[in-house]
N, CA, C and O atoms as a GROMACS GRO file, in nm:
protein
  468
    1MET      N    1   0.083  -0.117   0.000
    1MET     CA    2   0.003   0.000   0.002
    1MET      C    3   0.090   0.124   0.004
    1MET      O    4   0.182   0.136   0.085
    2VAL      N    5   0.059   0.218  -0.088
    2VAL     CA    6   0.134   0.345  -0.096
    2VAL      C    7   0.069   0.449  -0.009
    2VAL      O    8  -0.049   0.480  -0.020
    3MET      N    9   0.152   0.502   0.078
    3MET     CA   10   0.099   0.611   0.167
    3MET      C   11   0.111   0.744   0.093
    3MET      O   12   0.196   0.762   0.006
    4ALA      N   13   0.025   0.836   0.130
    4ALA     CA   14   0.024   0.968   0.067
    4ALA      C   15   0.151   1.044   0.096
    4ALA      O   16   0.198   1.117   0.009
    5SER      N   17   0.210   1.031   0.215
    5SER     CA   18   0.329   1.101   0.249
    5SER      C   19   0.447   1.054   0.168
    5SER      O   20   0.540   1.132   0.145
    6GLU      N   21   0.449   0.936   0.126
    6GLU     CA   22   0.552   0.879   0.046
    6GLU      C   23   0.547   0.932  -0.094
    6GLU      O   24   0.652   0.940  -0.157
    7VAL      N   25   0.432   0.969  -0.149
    7VAL     CA   26   0.416   1.021  -0.278
    7VAL      C   27   0.453   1.168  -0.286
    7VAL      O   28   0.503   1.213  -0.389
    8GLU      N   29   0.429   1.242  -0.183
    8GLU     CA   30   0.456   1.386  -0.186
    8GLU      C   31   0.603   1.422  -0.181
    8GLU      O   32   0.640   1.530  -0.227
    9THR      N   33   0.688   1.337  -0.127
    9THR     CA   34   0.832   1.367  -0.112
    9THR      C   35   0.908   1.323  -0.232
    9THR      O   36   0.867   1.234  -0.307
   10GLU      N   37   1.023   1.390  -0.250
   10GLU     CA   38   1.105   1.362  -0.365
   10GLU      C   39   1.182   1.229  -0.338
   10GLU      O   40   1.236   1.215  -0.228
   11ALA      N   41   1.190   1.140  -0.425
   11ALA     CA   42   1.248   1.010  -0.409
   11ALA      C   43   1.400   1.018  -0.402
   11ALA      O   44   1.463   1.102  -0.467
   12ASP      N   45   1.460   0.929  -0.321
   12ASP     CA   46   1.609   0.923  -0.316
   12ASP      C   47   1.654   0.851  -0.441
   12ASP      O   48   1.596   0.750  -0.480
   13VAL      N   49   1.759   0.904  -0.505
   13VAL     CA   50   1.802   0.855  -0.631
   13VAL      C   51   1.938   0.780  -0.610
   13VAL      O   52   1.956   0.667  -0.657
   14PHE      N   53   2.029   0.844  -0.540
   14PHE     CA   54   2.168   0.792  -0.525
   14PHE      C   55   2.219   0.822  -0.390
   14PHE      O   56   2.232   0.938  -0.353
   15ARG      N   57   2.249   0.719  -0.314
   15ARG     CA   58   2.313   0.725  -0.181
   15ARG      C   59   2.242   0.828  -0.094
   15ARG      O   60   2.309   0.908  -0.028
   16GLY      N   61   2.108   0.830  -0.090
   16GLY     CA   62   2.039   0.916   0.001
   16GLY      C   63   2.011   1.052  -0.047
   16GLY      O   64   1.944   1.130   0.020
   17CYS      N   65   2.062   1.084  -0.166
   17CYS     CA   66   2.044   1.221  -0.229
   17CYS      C   67   1.923   1.216  -0.322
   17CYS      O   68   1.901   1.117  -0.393
   18THR      N   69   1.845   1.323  -0.320
   18THR     CA   70   1.738   1.334  -0.418
   18THR      C   71   1.795   1.382  -0.550
   18THR      O   72   1.913   1.417  -0.556
   19SER      N   73   1.716   1.383  -0.653
   19SER     CA   74   1.770   1.416  -0.783
   19SER      C   75   1.810   1.566  -0.788
   19SER      O   76   1.902   1.602  -0.862
   20THR      N   77   1.743   1.652  -0.712
   20THR     CA   78   1.778   1.794  -0.712
   20THR      C   79   1.914   1.812  -0.641
   20THR      O   80   1.998   1.891  -0.686
   21GLU      N   81   1.936   1.739  -0.530
   21GLU     CA   82   2.064   1.750  -0.463
   21GLU      C   83   2.172   1.695  -0.546
   21GLU      O   84   2.282   1.750  -0.547
   22LEU      N   85   2.146   1.588  -0.616
   22LEU     CA   86   2.250   1.523  -0.700
   22LEU      C   87   2.289   1.613  -0.818
   22LEU      O   88   2.406   1.621  -0.854
   23ILE      N   89   2.190   1.679  -0.878
   23ILE     CA   90   2.219   1.771  -0.988
   23ILE      C   91   2.299   1.889  -0.941
   23ILE      O   92   2.389   1.937  -1.009
   24THR      N   93   2.262   1.935  -0.818
   24THR     CA   94   2.339   2.049  -0.763
   24THR      C   95   2.481   2.016  -0.738
   24THR      O   96   2.570   2.094  -0.770
   25ILE      N   97   2.504   1.898  -0.680
   25ILE     CA   98   2.640   1.853  -0.659
   25ILE      C   99   2.723   1.844  -0.791
   25ILE      O  100   2.838   1.886  -0.798
   26ILE      N  101   2.658   1.788  -0.892
   26ILE     CA  102   2.723   1.765  -1.025
   26ILE      C  103   2.756   1.903  -1.086
   26ILE      O  104   2.870   1.924  -1.130
   27VAL      N  105   2.662   1.997  -1.089
   27VAL     CA  106   2.686   2.129  -1.149
   27VAL      C  107   2.795   2.203  -1.072
   27VAL      O  108   2.887   2.256  -1.135
   28VAL      N  109   2.790   2.209  -0.942
   28VAL     CA  110   2.895   2.274  -0.865
   28VAL      C  111   3.028   2.211  -0.890
   28VAL      O  112   3.128   2.282  -0.904
   29SER      N  113   3.033   2.080  -0.896
   29SER     CA  114   3.159   2.009  -0.922
   29SER      C  115   3.220   2.041  -1.054
   29SER      O  116   3.342   2.057  -1.065
   30ILE      N  117   3.132   2.049  -1.159
   30ILE     CA  118   3.186   2.080  -1.291
   30ILE      C  119   3.236   2.222  -1.302
   30ILE      O  120   3.335   2.251  -1.369
   31VAL      N  121   3.159   2.315  -1.232
   31VAL     CA  122   3.201   2.459  -1.235
   31VAL      C  123   3.333   2.475  -1.160
   31VAL      O  124   3.414   2.559  -1.199
   32ILE      N  125   3.357   2.402  -1.059
   32ILE     CA  126   3.482   2.410  -0.981
   32ILE      C  127   3.600   2.346  -1.052
   32ILE      O  128   3.708   2.404  -1.064
   33TRP      N  129   3.576   2.218  -1.100
   33TRP     CA  130   3.689   2.140  -1.152
   33TRP      C  131   3.729   2.178  -1.294
   33TRP      O  132   3.845   2.157  -1.330
   34THR      N  133   3.641   2.232  -1.374
   34THR     CA  134   3.677   2.260  -1.516
   34THR      C  135   3.793   2.364  -1.532
   34THR      O  136   3.887   2.338  -1.608
   35PRO      N  137   3.788   2.475  -1.465
   35PRO     CA  138   3.903   2.560  -1.479
   35PRO      C  139   4.030   2.512  -1.413
   35PRO      O  140   4.141   2.536  -1.461
   36LEU      N  141   4.013   2.442  -1.299
   36LEU     CA  142   4.133   2.387  -1.232
   36LEU      C  143   4.202   2.282  -1.313
   36LEU      O  144   4.324   2.284  -1.328
   37MET      N  145   4.123   2.190  -1.366
   37MET     CA  146   4.184   2.074  -1.439
   37MET      C  147   4.229   2.123  -1.579
   37MET      O  148   4.328   2.070  -1.630
   38ALA      N  149   4.166   2.218  -1.644
   38ALA     CA  150   4.209   2.268  -1.769
   38ALA      C  151   4.351   2.336  -1.750
   38ALA      O  152   4.443   2.317  -1.829
   39THR      N  153   4.362   2.415  -1.643
   39THR     CA  154   4.492   2.481  -1.617
   39THR      C  155   4.601   2.374  -1.582
   39THR      O  156   4.716   2.387  -1.624
   40LEU      N  157   4.562   2.274  -1.507
   40LEU     CA  158   4.656   2.170  -1.466
   40LEU      C  159   4.696   2.092  -1.595
   40LEU      O  160   4.813   2.057  -1.612
   41GLY      N  161   4.603   2.066  -1.680
   41GLY     CA  162   4.636   1.997  -1.806
   41GLY      C  163   4.727   2.068  -1.891
   41GLY      O  164   4.814   2.007  -1.953
   42ILE      N  165   4.713   2.202  -1.902
   42ILE     CA  166   4.800   2.278  -1.986
   42ILE      C  167   4.942   2.283  -1.920
   42ILE      O  168   5.043   2.264  -1.988
   43ALA      N  169   4.945   2.309  -1.788
   43ALA     CA  170   5.071   2.329  -1.720
   43ALA      C  171   5.156   2.196  -1.710
   43ALA      O  172   5.277   2.199  -1.736
   44LEU      N  173   5.094   2.085  -1.673
   44LEU     CA  174   5.167   1.961  -1.653
   44LEU      C  175   5.167   1.870  -1.772
   44LEU      O  176   5.271   1.813  -1.805
   45LEU      N  177   5.056   1.854  -1.839
   45LEU     CA  178   5.048   1.762  -1.949
   45LEU      C  179   5.063   1.820  -2.091
   45LEU      O  180   5.079   1.746  -2.188
   46GLY      N  181   5.059   1.955  -2.101
   46GLY     CA  182   5.073   2.017  -2.228
   46GLY      C  183   4.953   2.017  -2.314
   46GLY      O  184   4.962   2.064  -2.427
   47SER      N  185   4.837   1.968  -2.267
   47SER     CA  186   4.716   1.969  -2.346
   47SER      C  187   4.595   1.991  -2.254
   47SER      O  188   4.575   1.928  -2.150
   48MET      N  189   4.514   2.090  -2.303
   48MET     CA  190   4.394   2.117  -2.224
   48MET      C  191   4.293   2.006  -2.229
   48MET      O  192   4.216   1.990  -2.135
   49MET      N  193   4.291   1.929  -2.335
   49MET     CA  194   4.198   1.821  -2.347
   49MET      C  195   4.224   1.706  -2.240
   49MET      O  196   4.131   1.640  -2.194
   50MET      N  197   4.352   1.687  -2.205
   50MET     CA  198   4.383   1.591  -2.099
   50MET      C  199   4.328   1.642  -1.967
   50MET      O  200   4.280   1.562  -1.887
   51GLY      N  201   4.334   1.768  -1.943
   51GLY     CA  202   4.281   1.831  -1.824
   51GLY      C  203   4.128   1.811  -1.818
   51GLY      O  204   4.071   1.781  -1.714
   52LEU      N  205   4.065   1.830  -1.936
   52LEU     CA  206   3.916   1.818  -1.938
   52LEU      C  207   3.876   1.674  -1.916
   52LEU      O  208   3.765   1.649  -1.868
   53GLY      N  209   3.961   1.578  -1.951
   53GLY     CA  210   3.933   1.441  -1.921
   53GLY      C  211   3.936   1.417  -1.771
   53GLY      O  212   3.858   1.337  -1.719
   54LEU      N  213   4.027   1.485  -1.700
   54LEU     CA  214   4.032   1.471  -1.555
   54LEU      C  215   3.912   1.533  -1.488
   54LEU      O  216   3.880   1.496  -1.375
   55VAL      N  217   3.842   1.627  -1.555
   55VAL     CA  218   3.723   1.684  -1.499
   55VAL      C  219   3.617   1.579  -1.475
   55VAL      O  220   3.549   1.583  -1.372
   56LEU      N  221   3.600   1.486  -1.566
   56LEU     CA  222   3.507   1.376  -1.551
   56LEU      C  223   3.540   1.292  -1.427
   56LEU      O  224   3.454   1.263  -1.344
   57VAL      N  225   3.667   1.254  -1.419
   57VAL     CA  226   3.713   1.169  -1.309
   57VAL      C  227   3.685   1.244  -1.176
   57VAL      O  228   3.629   1.185  -1.083
   58MET      N  229   3.723   1.370  -1.167
   58MET     CA  230   3.708   1.448  -1.041
   58MET      C  231   3.560   1.471  -1.012
   58MET      O  232   3.519   1.476  -0.896
   59THR      N  233   3.477   1.485  -1.119
   59THR     CA  234   3.335   1.503  -1.088
   59THR      C  235   3.272   1.374  -1.028
   59THR      O  236   3.188   1.382  -0.938
   60ILE      N  237   3.312   1.261  -1.078
   60ILE     CA  238   3.263   1.129  -1.020
   60ILE      C  239   3.306   1.116  -0.878
   60ILE      O  240   3.227   1.076  -0.792
   61ILE      N  241   3.435   1.150  -0.848
   61ILE     CA  242   3.483   1.137  -0.709
   61ILE      C  243   3.404   1.234  -0.621
   61ILE      O  244   3.365   1.201  -0.510
   62THR      N  245   3.384   1.351  -0.673
   62THR     CA  246   3.314   1.463  -0.596
   62THR      C  247   3.169   1.416  -0.568
   62THR      O  248   3.118   1.438  -0.459
   63VAL      N  249   3.106   1.352  -0.663
   63VAL     CA  250   2.969   1.306  -0.642
   63VAL      C  251   2.962   1.205  -0.534
   63VAL      O  252   2.870   1.210  -0.453
   64PHE      N  253   3.058   1.109  -0.528
   64PHE     CA  254   3.059   1.012  -0.423
   64PHE      C  255   3.082   1.076  -0.285
   64PHE      O  256   3.011   1.047  -0.188
   65ILE      N  257   3.181   1.162  -0.279
   65ILE     CA  258   3.210   1.231  -0.151
   65ILE      C  259   3.097   1.326  -0.107
   65ILE      O  260   3.056   1.331   0.009
   66GLY      N  261   3.049   1.400  -0.207
   66GLY     CA  262   2.939   1.496  -0.174
   66GLY      C  263   2.807   1.429  -0.135
   66GLY      O  264   2.735   1.478  -0.048
   67SER      N  265   2.776   1.318  -0.199
   67SER     CA  266   2.653   1.248  -0.158
   67SER      C  267   2.668   1.188  -0.022
   67SER      O  268   2.572   1.186   0.055
   68SER      N  269   2.788   1.139   0.013
   68SER     CA  270   2.809   1.088   0.145
   68SER      C  271   2.795   1.198   0.251
   68SER      O  272   2.738   1.176   0.358
   69LEU      N  273   2.849   1.318   0.220
   69LEU     CA  274   2.837   1.430   0.305
   69LEU      C  275   2.692   1.475   0.328
   69LEU      O  276   2.651   1.504   0.440
   70VAL      N  277   2.616   1.480   0.216
   70VAL     CA  278   2.471   1.515   0.226
   70VAL      C  279   2.394   1.410   0.307
   70VAL      O  280   2.305   1.443   0.386
   71GLN      N  281   2.429   1.286   0.286
   71GLN     CA  282   2.362   1.180   0.360
   71GLN      C  283   2.392   1.192   0.509
   71GLN      O  284   2.303   1.171   0.592
   72TRP      N  285   2.512   1.226   0.542
   72TRP     CA  286   2.555   1.241   0.687
   72TRP      C  287   2.482   1.360   0.750
   72TRP      O  288   2.436   1.351   0.864
   73VAL      N  289   2.470   1.474   0.674
   73VAL     CA  290   2.407   1.590   0.720
   73VAL      C  291   2.255   1.570   0.742
   73VAL      O  292   2.197   1.622   0.837
   74LYS      N  293   2.194   1.496   0.650
   74LYS     CA  294   2.046   1.477   0.659
   74LYS      C  295   2.001   1.366   0.756
   74LYS      O  296   1.882   1.347   0.779
   75ARG      N  297   2.098   1.295   0.810
   75ARG     CA  298   2.066   1.181   0.898
   75ARG      C  299   1.987   1.229   1.020
   75ARG      O  300   2.027   1.323   1.089
   76ASP      N  301   1.873   1.160   1.046
   76ASP     CA  302   1.787   1.179   1.160
   76ASP      C  303   1.722   1.315   1.168
   76ASP      O  304   1.691   1.365   1.276
   77LYS      N  305   1.703   1.376   1.049
   77LYS     CA  306   1.629   1.502   1.038
   77LYS      C  307   1.502   1.482   0.960
   77LYS      O  308   1.501   1.405   0.865
   78PRO      N  309   1.396   1.549   0.998
   78PRO     CA  310   1.273   1.529   0.922
   78PRO      C  311   1.285   1.591   0.780
   78PRO      O  312   1.370   1.675   0.750
   79GLU      N  313   1.194   1.544   0.697
   79GLU     CA  314   1.190   1.593   0.554
   79GLU      C  315   1.171   1.745   0.552
   79GLU      O  316   1.080   1.795   0.617
   80GLY      N  317   1.253   1.816   0.479
   80GLY     CA  318   1.243   1.959   0.463
   80GLY      C  319   1.303   2.039   0.574
   80GLY      O  320   1.283   2.161   0.579
   81HIS      N  321   1.378   1.975   0.666
   81HIS     CA  322   1.431   2.048   0.782
   81HIS      C  323   1.522   2.160   0.738
   81HIS      O  324   1.507   2.272   0.787
   82TYR      N  325   1.617   2.134   0.648
   82TYR     CA  326   1.720   2.227   0.613
   82TYR      C  327   1.666   2.339   0.520
   82TYR      O  328   1.724   2.448   0.515
   83GLN      N  329   1.555   2.313   0.448
   83GLN     CA  330   1.494   2.426   0.372
   83GLN      C  331   1.440   2.528   0.474
   83GLN      O  332   1.453   2.648   0.450
   84LEU      N  333   1.378   2.485   0.585
   84LEU     CA  334   1.332   2.574   0.686
   84LEU      C  335   1.448   2.650   0.758
   84LEU      O  336   1.437   2.768   0.790
   85VAL      N  337   1.557   2.575   0.781
   85VAL     CA  338   1.673   2.640   0.845
   85VAL      C  339   1.734   2.748   0.754
   85VAL      O  340   1.775   2.853   0.803
   86ILE      N  341   1.739   2.725   0.628
   86ILE     CA  342   1.793   2.825   0.531
   86ILE      C  343   1.697   2.939   0.525
   86ILE      O  344   1.744   3.053   0.529
   87GLN      N  345   1.563   2.921   0.517
   87GLN     CA  346   1.469   3.028   0.513
   87GLN      C  347   1.482   3.117   0.638
   87GLN      O  348   1.482   3.240   0.628
   88ARG      N  349   1.493   3.053   0.754
   88ARG     CA  350   1.502   3.125   0.880
   88ARG      C  351   1.633   3.204   0.886
   88ARG      O  352   1.632   3.317   0.935
   89TYR      N  353   1.742   3.150   0.838
   89TYR     CA  354   1.869   3.227   0.836
   89TYR      C  355   1.858   3.349   0.744
   89TYR      O  356   1.904   3.458   0.779
   90LEU      N  357   1.797   3.331   0.626
   90LEU     CA  358   1.783   3.444   0.532
   90LEU      C  359   1.692   3.551   0.588
   90LEU      O  360   1.718   3.670   0.572
   91GLY      N  361   1.584   3.509   0.653
   91GLY     CA  362   1.495   3.602   0.719
   91GLY      C  363   1.558   3.678   0.838
   91GLY      O  364   1.534   3.797   0.857
   92LYS      N  365   1.635   3.611   0.913
   92LYS     CA  366   1.702   3.669   1.033
   92LYS      C  367   1.803   3.775   0.986
   92LYS      O  368   1.820   3.876   1.053
   93HIS      N  369   1.868   3.754   0.875
   93HIS     CA  370   1.967   3.847   0.824
   93HIS      C  371   1.911   3.944   0.722
   93HIS      O  372   1.986   4.011   0.652
   94LYS      N  373   1.779   3.950   0.714
   94LYS     CA  374   1.708   4.049   0.625
   94LYS      C  375   1.747   4.030   0.474
   94LYS      O  376   1.744   4.127   0.398
   95LEU      N  377   1.781   3.909   0.432
   95LEU     CA  378   1.810   3.888   0.296
   95LEU      C  379   1.688   3.841   0.213
   95LEU      O  380   1.683   3.855   0.091
   96ARG      N  381   1.590   3.786   0.287
   96ARG     CA  382   1.465   3.744   0.223
   96ARG      C  383   1.356   3.746   0.333
   96ARG      O  384   1.386   3.724   0.451
   97LYS      N  385   1.236   3.770   0.294
   97LYS     CA  386   1.129   3.759   0.390
   97LYS      C  387   1.088   3.615   0.415
   97LYS      O  388   1.048   3.544   0.322
   98SER      N  389   1.098   3.570   0.541
   98SER     CA  390   1.085   3.424   0.572
   98SER      C  391   0.946   3.388   0.603
   98SER      O  392   0.907   3.274   0.577
   99GLY      N  393   0.862   3.480   0.658
   99GLY     CA  394   0.729   3.440   0.696
   99GLY      C  395   0.723   3.386   0.837
   99GLY      O  396   0.615   3.356   0.887
  100PHE      N  397   0.842   3.372   0.907
  100PHE     CA  398   0.844   3.322   1.042
  100PHE      C  399   0.841   3.443   1.138
  100PHE      O  400   0.880   3.554   1.101
  101ILE      N  401   0.795   3.421   1.262
  101ILE     CA  402   0.808   3.518   1.364
  101ILE      C  403   0.945   3.493   1.431
  101ILE      O  404   0.968   3.390   1.495
  102LEU      N  405   1.037   3.592   1.414
  102LEU     CA  406   1.172   3.573   1.467
  102LEU      C  407   1.197   3.662   1.584
  102LEU      O  408   1.310   3.707   1.603
  103HIS      N  409   1.094   3.690   1.665
  103HIS     CA  410   1.105   3.776   1.779
  103HIS      C  411   1.146   3.697   1.902
  103HIS      O  412   1.089   3.592   1.933
  104HIS      N  413   1.244   3.747   1.972
  104HIS     CA  414   1.283   3.683   2.099
  104HIS      C  415   1.229   3.771   2.214
  104HIS      O  416   1.251   3.892   2.218
  105GLY      N  417   1.160   3.706   2.307
  105GLY     CA  418   1.103   3.782   2.422
  105GLY      C  419   0.952   3.756   2.427
  105GLY      O  420   0.900   3.663   2.367
  106GLU      N  421   0.885   3.843   2.503
  106GLU     CA  422   0.743   3.825   2.521
  106GLU      C  423   0.666   3.886   2.404
  106GLU      O  424   0.704   3.991   2.353
  107LEU      N  425   0.564   3.823   2.363
  107LEU     CA  426   0.468   3.869   2.266
  107LEU      C  427   0.345   3.919   2.334
  107LEU      O  428   0.305   3.861   2.435
  108SER      N  429   0.285   4.020   2.286
  108SER     CA  430   0.164   4.072   2.347
  108SER      C  431   0.053   4.096   2.244
  108SER      O  432   0.079   4.127   2.128
  109LEU      N  433  -0.070   4.082   2.290
  109LEU     CA  434  -0.183   4.109   2.201
  109LEU      C  435  -0.225   4.258   2.212
  109LEU      O  436  -0.317   4.299   2.141
  110GLY      N  437  -0.163   4.338   2.297
  110GLY     CA  438  -0.198   4.474   2.316
  110GLY      C  439  -0.307   4.498   2.414
  110GLY      O  440  -0.357   4.611   2.422
  111ARG      N  441  -0.346   4.400   2.489
  111ARG     CA  442  -0.450   4.416   2.590
  111ARG      C  443  -0.387   4.429   2.733
  111ARG      O  444  -0.354   4.329   2.798
  112HIS      N  445  -0.372   4.552   2.777
  112HIS     CA  446  -0.306   4.574   2.900
  112HIS      C  447  -0.405   4.598   3.014
  112HIS      O  448  -0.373   4.571   3.130
  113GLY      N  449  -0.523   4.646   2.984
  113GLY     CA  450  -0.614   4.678   3.090
  113GLY      C  451  -0.726   4.571   3.096
  113GLY      O  452  -0.723   4.472   3.023
  114ARG      N  453  -0.823   4.594   3.183
  114ARG     CA  454  -0.940   4.509   3.192
  114ARG      C  455  -1.032   4.528   3.077
  114ARG      O  456  -1.043   4.639   3.024
  115ALA      N  457  -1.099   4.426   3.038
  115ALA     CA  458  -1.193   4.437   2.925
  115ALA      C  459  -1.316   4.518   2.977
  115ALA      O  460  -1.360   4.500   3.091
  116GLU      N  461  -1.368   4.605   2.891
  116GLU     CA  462  -1.490   4.682   2.931
  116GLU      C  463  -1.610   4.616   2.865
  116GLU      O  464  -1.605   4.563   2.753
  117ARG      N  465  -1.724   4.621   2.943
  117ARG     CA  466  -1.846   4.564   2.888
  117ARG      C  467  -1.952   4.666   2.871
  117ARG      O  468  -2.061   4.635   2.825
   0.00000   0.00000   0.00000
């Protein structure tokens, strides 16, 4: 039997990462490794194409390490926990409106006196 909560969440694709997290790891990895490996290929191997071949190897290694790191960070946390943490952080630092009440201290309804009838 399929539960409704199981249908609403994004499925794990690889080592506990969802497809969105996996794509993010891959894109960040390619953006970081491409200039580094192209420069390394030109400097050490004399060919930029050799460096670009190393980009693929480094991306695969980064996906394994990054997915393990994401799996460790998400362990024992409810679904969507870190999205709320990020929204709260951005709201606290006035970078984005979070929709949360971020007030520390007493909250009041403005009723200080006795109610009149």
